[in-house]
N, C-alpha and C positions, 0 to 999 in steps of 0.2 A: 504493500500500500504506500501511496505517496505521503510524505510528511504533512501534517496539518498546516494549513495556511496561518500565517501570523496575523492576528487582528491589528487593525490600523489605529494606533494610539495617536496622540497629538504629535509625536515625533515625525511620522511620515508627512503630515500636513506641513510641519515647519520646514522640512527638507524640500518639499515641493515648492514652497514659497521662495526659498533661497535659489532653487533652480530657475524659477520664473524670473527672478531678479538677476540671474547670472552672478550670484554672490558666491564665488568660488571659495573665498577665504573663510566664510561662515560655514560652508559645507565641510571643509577640511577640519574646521574647529570642532564641529559636532562629531565627526568620525574620530578625531583624536581623543575627545572626552570619552566616547563609548569604548574606545580601545584601551587607553591608558588607565582610566579610573574605574572601568567596569570589567571589560573582558580579561584584562591582565591583573585584576585585583586579587588580593589574598583570600577574599571571602567567596565561597562557592556560589551563593545566591547572586552576588554582584557579577560574577563571571557569566552566570546563566543569563542575567538581564542584559549584559553587554553583548553577548552573542545574538540574542533576540533583537537587540537594537541595531546591530550592524546589518542583520538580514533585512530588517524593516527599512533601514536607510537605503540599502541597495535597491529594494523594490520601489521606493519612492523616487530614486534617481532615474530608474528606467534605463533608456538607452545611454544616458550620460554616466552610468555607473562605470563604464569602461575607463573614464578619466581618473577614477579613484580606486581602481582594483587593487593596487599594491597596498594601500592603506587599509582596504577592507579585508583582504585575504590574509595578510601576515598575522594579525592577532588571532584569527580563527584557527589557522594552522598551528599556532602555538598551543592552543587548547586541545589539539589532537593528542598531545603528550600528557594531558591531565590525568592524575591518579584516579579521579572519580569517573567511573564509566558513564554515568548519566551526563556529565559535562562533555565527555567525548562524543556522546550521541548528539547533544545539542549543537556541538561544533560542526558535526557532520550535517545536521539539518540546516544550520545557518549557511554553510558553504554551498549546499545544494541550491538554496534560494539565490545566493549571490551569483553562482554560475548560470543558473537558469535564466536570470535576467540579462547577464552580460553576453552569454552565448560565445560567439567567435572571438570576442574581445579578450577572453581569458587565455587564448592560445599563447601569447607572449609569456604567460606565467605557468605554462604547462608543466615544466620540470618540477617546480615546487609543489604543484598540485599532485603530480604523479608520485613524488617522493612521499608526501603525506598519506596518500591513498595506499601506497604499497605497505606502509606501516599498519594502517587500519585493517588491511586485508588479513593480517595475522592476529587481530585483536581477539582476546579470549571471550569478550562479552558478545553474545549473539545479537543483541539489539544494535550494538555499534557496528558489527559486521553487516547487518541488514541495511543500516543507513549508508554505510560506505559503498555497498553494492549498488544502491540506487544512484548515488553520486557518480560512481564509476560508469554506469550505463549512460548517464547523461553526458559525461565527458567523452565517452566513445562516440556517441551520436554527433557531438559537436565536431570532433576530429574527422569523422567520416564525411560530414557535410562540407568541410572547409578544404580549400586548396592552398592554405597558407601555413600548414603545419611545418615547424622547424625540425626536420628529421636529423639534420647535422648536429644541432644542439642537444637533441634528445639521446642520441646513440651512446655517449659516454655514461649517462645515468643508467641506461638500459644495460650496458655492458657490466656496470658495477652491481646492479641489483639482481642480475640473472644468476649470480652465484649464491644466492640465498639458499639456505638449507631448510627453511620453513616451508611446510607443505602448502599453506594458504598463499604465502608470498609467491611461491613458484606458480601456483595456479593463476594468480593475478598477472604475473609476467607473461605467461604463455597466452592468456586471453588477449592481452594487448598486442602481442606479436601477431596473432591471428587477425586481429582487427586491422593493424597497419598493413599486413600483407594483402588484405582484401581491397584496400583503397587503390584505385587505378593510378592516382596522381602521386602515390608514394612508392618509390623504388627501394624497398628494403633489401633487395638482393645485393645492391652495391655495398651494403654494410654487413652482409652475412659473415665475413671473416671475423667481425668483432663479437658476434654472439653465438657462433656455431659451437664452440667448445662448451659454453654454458648450456646450450640446448641439449647436447649429449649428456651433460651432467644431470639435467632434469629428467632425461629419459630413463634414468635409473631409479627414479623415485619409487617409494613403496606403494603409493596410491595408484591403483589401476586407472582411475579417471585421469589423473595428471599425466601418466605415461601415454594414455590414449590421445590426450590433447597434444602432447609433444610429438607423438608419431604423426598426427595430422599436420602439425606445423612443419615438420621436417619433410613430409611428403609434398606439401605445397611448394616448399622451396625447391625440392628436387624437380618437380614438374616445370617450374620456372627456369631452372638451369638447363633442362633439356630443350626448352623452347628458345632460349637466348644464350647459347654457349659462348658466343663471341664477346658478351659483356660480363662474363663470369671471371672472378679472380681466383682461378684454380690454384695457382702457386701459393697464394696466401693461406689456403685452407688445407694444403696437402699434409703438413705436419700434424694438424689437428686430427685428421682422419687416421693417420698412422698411429697416433696414441690410442684412439678409441677402438681401432681394429684389434687392439690387444687387451681390451677390457675383459674383466672376469664375468660381467653380466652378459648373458647370451643375446638379449635384445639389443643392447648397445653395440655389441660386437657385430651382429648380423647387419644392423642398420648402417654402421660405419663401413662395413665391407661392401654393402650394396652401393653406397656413395662412392667408395673407392673404385669400384667397377665402372661406374658411370664416368667418373673423372678421367680414368685412364682411356676409356673409349672416346670421350668427347674432346679432351684436351690433348691427347696424343703425346708428342715428345715434350710438351711442357712439363709433364710429370717425370720425365727421365732423370732429372737431378735428384729426385727423391726416391730413386729405386732402392737404395740400400735400406732406407726406413720402411718402405713398402714391403720389401722381402722379409724384413725382420718380423713384420706383423703377419704376413700371409703364409710363409713357409710352415710354421707350426700347425696351422689350421688344416693343411693338406693331409695330416695323419689323424684327423678326427674320425670317430666312429659314427654309426647311424644315429646316435642320440643328437649329434650336431650336424646332421647331413646337409641342412640348408646352408650353414656357414661354410662347410666343406665345398659345396658346389660353387658358391659365389667366389670363394678364395681361389678355386681352381681357374675360374674365368679371369680373375685379376692377374693371376700368375701368367697365364697364356697370353693375355693381352699385353702385359708389360714386356714379356719376352719379345714380342713382335716389334716393339719400338726400337730395339737394338738393330742397327743396320750396318752394312759394310763400311759406309762413309764414316762411321764413328772411329774406325781404325785409322783413318787418314786425317782426322781433324787436328788442327794445330793446337797442341797442348799448351803452347805459350800464352794462348788467349785466356782471359779470366774465365775460370770454370765455376760452376755452381755447385756448392756442397750443401749438405744437410746435416744439422746437428743430430747426433745419434738419439738423443732424448731431451727435447726442450724442457726446461725446468721452470719456466715462468710464463705468465700470461702474455707478457710483452713479446717473448720469443715466438709465441704461437701466432701473434697477429702481424708480425713483420713479414714482408714479402721476401722470399728466398730465391726467386728466379728472375732473370732479366726479362722474362715474358710473363706478364700477369694476366693475359687473356689470350685466347686462341680460337680458331675455328677448326673443324675437323680436318680440313685439307691443308692446314698450315704446317710447315716444317719449321720448328723453332730453332734458332741458332743456339742450341744448348750443347754442353759438353758432357759426355758420359763419364760419371764419377766411378770409374772402374775399380779403383783402389777400395772404395767403400763397399762396393758390391761383392768383390772377392773376399773381403774381410768378413762380411755377413755369411757368405756361403761357406767359407772355411770354418766359421764358428759352428754353424748348424751341422756340418758334416762331422766335426770333431765331437759333438755332444752325443754321448752314448744313449742318453735318454730320449733322443728324438726318434719319432716313428719312422717306419720303413718308407712310406710314401713321401715323407719330407726328404729323406736322404736321396731317394730317386729323383725328386724334383731338383735338388741341389746339383746332382750330377748332370742332369739334363741342362741346367742353366750353364754350368761350366763348359759342357760340350758346345752349347749354342754360342757362348762367348768366344771359344776357340775357333769356331767356324766363321763368325761374323767379324771378330776383332783379334785375329791371331797375333798380329805384331805386338799389340799392347799386352795381350794375355801371356805371352811367353816371358814377359818380365816377372810374372808371378809364379812361373812354373817351378822354380827351385823350392819355393816355400810351400807349394801345393803338393809336391811329389811325395813327401813322407805320409801325409794323411791319405792320399790316394792309394798308396801301397798298403796302409793299415786297413783300408776299406775292403781289400781283397779277403779279409778274414770275417767279413760280415756274415750274419746268419742267413740272409736272404740271397737266393740265386739271382733274383732280378736286380738287386743292388750291385752284385758282383758283375753282372753283364753290362750294366750302365757304366760301371767303373772301368771295365776293360775297354769299352767303346771310347771312353774319354782318354785313357792311357794310349790306346792305339792311335787316336787322332794326334795326340801330343808327339808320339814317336814318328809319325809319318808326315806331319805338316811341313810344307816348305818353309814356313816362317820360323821353324825350329832349327834351321841350319846354323851351325856355329859361325859367329862373326867375331871379329877381333874385339875383345873386351866383354863379350857376352857368351851365353851358353851355359851348360851345366857346370856347377862349381863343386860338385860332390867329389871329395878326395878319393872315393872308391873307384872312380874311373881314371885309371892310370894312363890312359892313352893320350899322348900329347898331340896337339895340332888338330886340324879338321878331321872329323870322324865320319867315314862312310864305310858301311859294312860290305863285306862280311868279315874276312879273316885276315890277321896280320900276315903279310907276305914273309915267308921264312925260307931259308936255304933248304933245298931238298923237298919242299912241298910243291905239289903239282898245282899251280894256279896261274892264271894270266896275270903277269906282273905289270905294275905301273909305278909311277914316281911317288904315288901316295903311300902312306904308311899302312893304310887299311884298304882291302880290296872288296869290291862289291861284284857279285856275279852278274854278268851281262844279261842273264835271263830274268832277273828280278829287279823291281824298282828300288831305287836308292832310299834308304831311311835317313832321317836327320840325326843330329848329334845327340838327341835324347833317347834314341832307340837303344843304343848300347848301354847307356846308363840305366834304362828301364830293365833290360835283361839282367844286368849285374845285381840290381837291387831286388828284383824278383827272386833270383836264386838265393840271395842272402836271406830273404824272407822265408823261403822254403827251408833253408838250412837252420834258421833259428826257431822256426815253428813247424816241427815235423808233423804235427796233427793237421796243419793246413795242407801240407804236401800230400798226406795220406787221404784226406777227405775231399779236398778241392783241387789238388794239383793237376790231375788229368783234365778236369773240367776247365780250369783256367787256361791251360796250354792249348787245348783243342779250340777254345773260343778265340784265342789270340791267332791261331792259325787261320781262322776264318776272317778275322778282322785285318790282319796283316798278312804278309807273304809267308807261307809255311817254311819255305827254304830259308828265309831270313831268320826265322825263329830258331830252327834247328841248327843252322850254321853258327849263329852267334852264341847260343847256349853251349854247343859243343866246344867252341873256342874258349869260352869262359871256364868251363869245367876242366879243360886241359891244364889250367893253372890253379885248380882248386887244391888247397892244402889239407882240407878235411877229406881224406880218402874214402872214409866210410860213407859220408854224405854223397861224394861224387859217384860212388858205386850205386847207391840208392837212386840218385837222380837219373843216372844213365839208364837204369832198369826201367824207371817211369817213362822216360822219353822213348825208349825202345818199344815199350808196350803200346804207347800212343801211336808210334810210327807204324806198327804192324797191325793194329786193330781198329783204328779210328777211320770212319768214313771220310772225315775232313781231310785226311792225309792221302787220299786215293791218288791224286795227281803226283804228289811227291814220291809215292811208292813206285809209280810207273816210271818216273824220271830216273829212279835209282835201279830199276830192274835190269836194264840192259847196259848202263854206263856207256852210251854211245857218244855222248858229247863231252867236251872238256869241262863244261860246268858240272855235269853230273859226276864225273870222276873227281873233280875238285871237292864236291860236296861229300862224296864217299870217303875220301881221305881225311877230311876234317872230322866227320862223324867217327870214323874208325879210331882215330887217335884218342878221342874221349871215351868211346865205347870200350876201350881196353881196360877201363876201370872195373869192368864186369865181364869175365871171360865168356859166359854163356850168351850174353847179349851181343858180344863181338861175333860169335859163331852165327847167331840169328841174322845179323847184318850181312854177313857173307852169304847166307842162304838167300836173303832177299835180293842181293845184287848178283846172285848166281856165280859167286867166286868160290866154287866148290873145292877146288884144289887147295886154296888158302884155308878154307874151313877145315879141311882134313889135316892140314899142317898144324892149325891151332889146336885141334883136338888131340893131336899127338903130344902137344906140350902140356896137356891137362894132367898127364901122369906126374909131372913135376910139381903140381899145385897141391895145396892143402885141401883135401876133399872133405867138406863139411856137410851137415844136414841141409843148410841153406843152399849150398852149391847143388846138391842132388835134387832139391826141390825145384830149382830153376831149370835144371836139365829136364825134369819131369814136365814142367810147364811148356818148355820148348817143343817136346815131343807132342804134347797135346795140341800146340799151336800149328804144328805141321799138318795136322788133320783138318785145319780150318780152311775156308774158301780162299784166304789170302795166298796160301801156298799151293793152290790147285796146279799151277804151272810146274812146280817142283815135283809133285806126285806124278804128273804126266811124263816128266823127263825120266822117271824111274823105268819107264818102258824101254828106254834106249840104254841098255846096260853097256853097250860097246862104247858109246860116245860120252857117257857120264860116269866113268869109273870112280872118280873122286867123290862124287855125290854119294854113291853107294857106300864107299869106304867111310865117308864122314858119318853117315847114318849108322853104319855098323859100329863106328867108334862111340857114338852116343849110346848105342845099345849095350856096349861093353861097360860103359860107365854106370849104367843104371843097375840097381839091385833088382831082385825078382819082385816085380810090382805090376800094376795094371798098365802103366806106361811102357814097361818092358814088353809085356804081352802085345800091346798095341803096335809098337814099332817092329817087333819080331814078326808079327803076322803080316805087316805091310811089306817087309823085305822078302818074305817068302813068295810074294806075288810078282817078283821081277820077271821081265821078259824082254824081247827085242822090239824095237820100235824105230821111228824116224830119227834122223840125225838131229843133234841139238847144237846149241851155240858154242862158241869158243870163249875162253876167258877174255875179259877186257884187257886191251893192250895199254901201253904207256903208264902202267902203274908198277912201281917198284915194290913188289910184295916182300922181298927180303928185308927191305927197310921197315915195312909195316910190321913184319914178324919180330924184328929186333925191338921195335917200339913196344909191342905187346909184352915181350919178356921184361923189358925195363920197367914198365908200369906195374906188372905183377910182382916184381921184386920189391918195389916200393910198398905195395900192399902187404907183402909178407913181413917186411921190416916193421911196418906200422902195427901189425897184429902182434908181433913179438914184443914190441915196446909196450903195447897195452897190456899184454899178459904179464910182463915184468912189473909194471906199475901195480897191477892187481895183486901180484904175489907179495910185493913190498907192503901193500896196504894190509893184506891178511896178516903178515908178520907183526905189524904195528898193533893190530887189534889183539893178537895173542899176547904180546908183551904187555 
């Protein structure tokens, strides 16, 4: 209900007479008396009378009340703070009458009125609240009807009051924002950066009604942003969204993430300088479960859209130009409202002159990949980002490779096969990218790579080794693409990882190497690993690793082409590869024989088996012979079994198989091979041994390596015996 009308005492008639006489001084004198001696009196009844008198005076002044509004309003607003709730109600009633008479004339005093009303909105007395709501509606009607509202002067007050924690004050603030947003002549969107943070704070209120009002307000703003993207200050609001995209409240986080999605799609590269902050907020959301499915889906769109903003031109931009950076976590309201980009507005088709803050992005990606508590999908997203950056901006990314390498190698121990696959794709890109070629003053700095000068694979040229020589210290087979300087470093560190983490080698070693053979050239993989293992000091690991590589070579479908290349040794490249593999395969006698079977070097296989009599025959040794016999029965060695039909032209193959038979104890493998040899017959002529290979030198190398293994075993046995003696003592 409207407040009751004030009866007209002699005071209004007196004021009207002064108005008719244009006696301004007497009018001011009357208002001053009502204000100082009554409204601001120490006695409650006097204050009540003063408030009624000021309202009556305003009614009597009519349209001329606008000339005296400051004098009329100030004492009434003072009474808003009165301890007596009845006086606060009368003050509200008096101000209602003053504003109703003055209408648009009160707009220059809007801030003080708004300030007073925002306090009364949280008043504990229901009558006062009811009166303030009536006054509030009247003031809203006046603002809506007028085109002279001072929005610039009002925004600082709104920005201050929007951070109130009082439920009723928040409701009051949101209601005013909705009103101002609905007025066509008031463009509140220009000042959205000033109040956006406060709106997200209110969105977390405990009251469902207030949250709903805030959602409506934010929804209206977002509609306006979509309609007029060219006038939106995206850059000034980016950090605000970054902060609230990390909120613990699901509603705040989802709303902020939806805003971020629209910002990235509408503003485009204007958002690029804020990539590190956006990724900090978005990446953890990618591992959310179905309970937060909505946030997950929006975060995924944000991530994909942001990734598309990185273009090859970012790799060529002049880094000497001023670049735009983003503070990791703004700590004050001022930092939230400051523009952080040279472009504060954009249209969708516009390409902004922004510089990609690659250092910040890599730092965020590194952190999330290193955090063991991060979910699988986040780790996959991080690896996809790094891969994308190496594709789009390889020159700049290779400056970060040395710092990224250790964490990428550690990621190979991840529990998820999908994470390992993405990690291998990234490592393969690093190892094969032309941008990774060693330049003077750049390139890998790991001391583990002892190779000086520019690195091109495969194998060091050495005297007596069959390879096409050149002036460079390292040779690359003409049949395979040249890897960059990081490839050999990768192979060294991968083998070091296998050496220090035997469980990784046992559980994932074959999987990792097979995938690398698909991603990179298989010949490069085997050539480089064989070369590294040739200088391996841990002979036991070298033997284990050679056995693993040999099993992959003989059984994996990914290695079909490489097996065919080695089968006939028709080219200098294939013979070069065989010699390189052979030298390392000598760490394991049985794998050396299997390599000879694969390459159809049957005479040399027979010569090797003849040397087995001088070796220490252990259970592990016999187990490997057993496995080799089983392997001969597999499809890979179909050609070898067919050659058994030609006894005349393959005497050394038959002798070699009989040699294996003599090594085996009475077992299923013995019966299998014995039965096979009983089926020998005559058949077509077979191949001759590969020429241009010095088998005498290879046999000497085999004996030398086996002597090293024998000495190492004796040393280990000696140390074990000494330890036993110490224990006894």
